[in-house]
C-alpha positions in Angstrom: 0.1 -0.1 0.0 1.6 3.7 -1.0 0.2 6.4 1.0 -1.2 9.4 -1.0 0.4 12.9 -0.3 -2.0 15.1 1.8 -3.6 17.9 0.3 -3.2 21.0 1.9 -6.2 23.7 2.1 -5.2 26.7 0.8 -7.5 28.3 3.4 -7.0 26.7 6.3 -3.0 27.6 5.5 -3.8 31.1 5.5 -4.9 31.3 8.6 -2.5 29.4 10.4 0.2 31.9 8.3 -2.0 35.0 9.7 -2.0 33.2 13.5 1.8 33.1 13.2 2.6 36.3 12.1 0.4 38.2 14.6 2.2 35.8 17.4 5.8 37.4 16.2 4.0 40.8 15.7 3.0 40.9 19.4 5.8 39.1 20.6 8.0 41.9 19.1 5.8 44.9 20.2 5.2 43.9 24.0 9.0 44.4 24.4 9.5 47.3 22.5 6.5 49.2 24.3 7.9 48.5 27.5 11.6 49.7 26.6 9.9 52.7 25.2 7.8 53.4 28.6 11.0 52.5 30.9 13.0 54.3 28.9 14.5 57.2 31.0 14.5 59.6 28.1 11.0 58.5 27.4 8.0 60.9 26.9 6.1 59.0 29.8 8.7 60.3 32.0 8.5 63.8 33.8 11.4 66.0 31.8 9.2 68.9 30.9 10.9 70.9 33.6 14.8 69.9 33.3 16.3 70.3 36.7 18.3 74.6 37.0 22.3 74.3 36.5 24.4 76.5 38.0 26.4 79.0 36.4 29.6 80.0 37.7 32.2 82.4 36.8 35.8 81.2 36.3 37.2 82.7 39.0 35.1 81.1 41.4 36.1 77.5 39.6 40.0 78.2 39.7 39.2 78.5 43.6 37.8 75.3 44.3 40.1 72.8 46.2 38.0 69.8 44.7 39.1 68.5 41.5 36.8 69.7 38.5 36.1 67.9 35.2 35.7 70.2 32.1 33.0 69.1 29.5 33.1 70.3 26.6 29.5 70.8 24.8 31.2 72.1 21.4 31.2 70.1 18.8 34.5 67.6 17.8 36.3 69.4 15.3 36.4 72.5 17.6 37.0 70.9 20.5 40.0 69.0 18.9 41.3 72.4 17.3 42.0 73.6 20.9 40.2 73.1 24.4 40.7 73.7 28.1 43.7 70.9 29.2 42.0 67.8 30.7 38.9 68.3 29.2 36.5 65.9 27.7 34.0 66.3 25.1 30.4 65.9 25.3 27.7 66.8 22.6 24.4 66.0 22.5 24.8 64.9 18.9 27.4 62.1 20.3 26.0 61.8 23.6 26.4 57.8 23.3 29.5 57.5 22.2 31.1 60.4 24.7 29.7 59.8 27.8 32.2 57.3 28.7 34.5 60.1 28.9 32.9 62.0 31.6 31.8 58.6 33.6 35.3 57.8 33.2 36.9 61.2 34.8 34.3 61.5 37.4 34.7 60.6 40.8 32.3 61.5 43.9 34.4 64.4 44.5 34.6 65.4 41.3 32.9 68.9 40.3 31.8 69.3 36.8 32.0 72.5 35.0 30.4 72.5 31.2 31.5 75.4 28.6 30.8 75.9 25.2 31.9 78.8 23.2 30.6 81.9 24.6 28.1 83.7 26.7 25.5 83.8 23.6 25.8 79.6 23.4 23.2 77.6 25.3 25.1 74.4 24.4 26.7 74.0 27.5 23.3 74.6 29.5 21.6 71.8 27.6 24.5 69.2 28.2 24.5 70.1 31.8 21.1 69.5 32.4 21.2 66.2 30.7 24.0 65.3 32.8 21.8 66.0 35.5 19.0 64.1 34.4 20.6 60.7 33.2 23.2 60.8 35.7 21.5 62.1 38.7 24.5 64.0 39.7 24.0 67.1 41.5 27.6 69.1 41.3 27.3 70.4 37.6 27.8 73.7 36.3 28.0 75.9 33.5 30.7 78.4 32.6 29.7 81.7 32.4 30.9 82.9 29.3 32.2 79.5 28.1 35.3 79.0 26.5 35.9 82.8 25.7 36.0 83.4 29.3 39.1 81.1 29.7 40.7 82.1 26.4 40.7 85.7 28.0 42.6 84.5 31.2 45.1 83.1 28.6 46.0 86.7 27.0 
């Protein structure tokens, strides 16, 4: 006796394919939705009111006895051309790639001072606020006058 091949009902195969596709869809949607909801920069988290950062004059920073980590918020090519000695580069555009430089240079007694080009530059404030939010650090300051103020002391 030979066995005859089973015939496949096209409608039944289509329903099975639809069930499998729906299962795969839900298997990927649920973790993605949870990740979006739990992510610290998610819209679900209260970020509408950024933490205030303290502006500080260069003379005050130079008077500190605690270590200072300088964070240059200017674009990488500008940072590469010139920056405060020992500074690390951190921009919002390359945040994930550059954040390790900040974490690697920080200790609990370190104060962080963020700067950008000058008085009209708001990038340093945005970077400082994000550092406060993402890393939950409190001793973060924005240098009044930024790079321009630093350069003025070197003339």
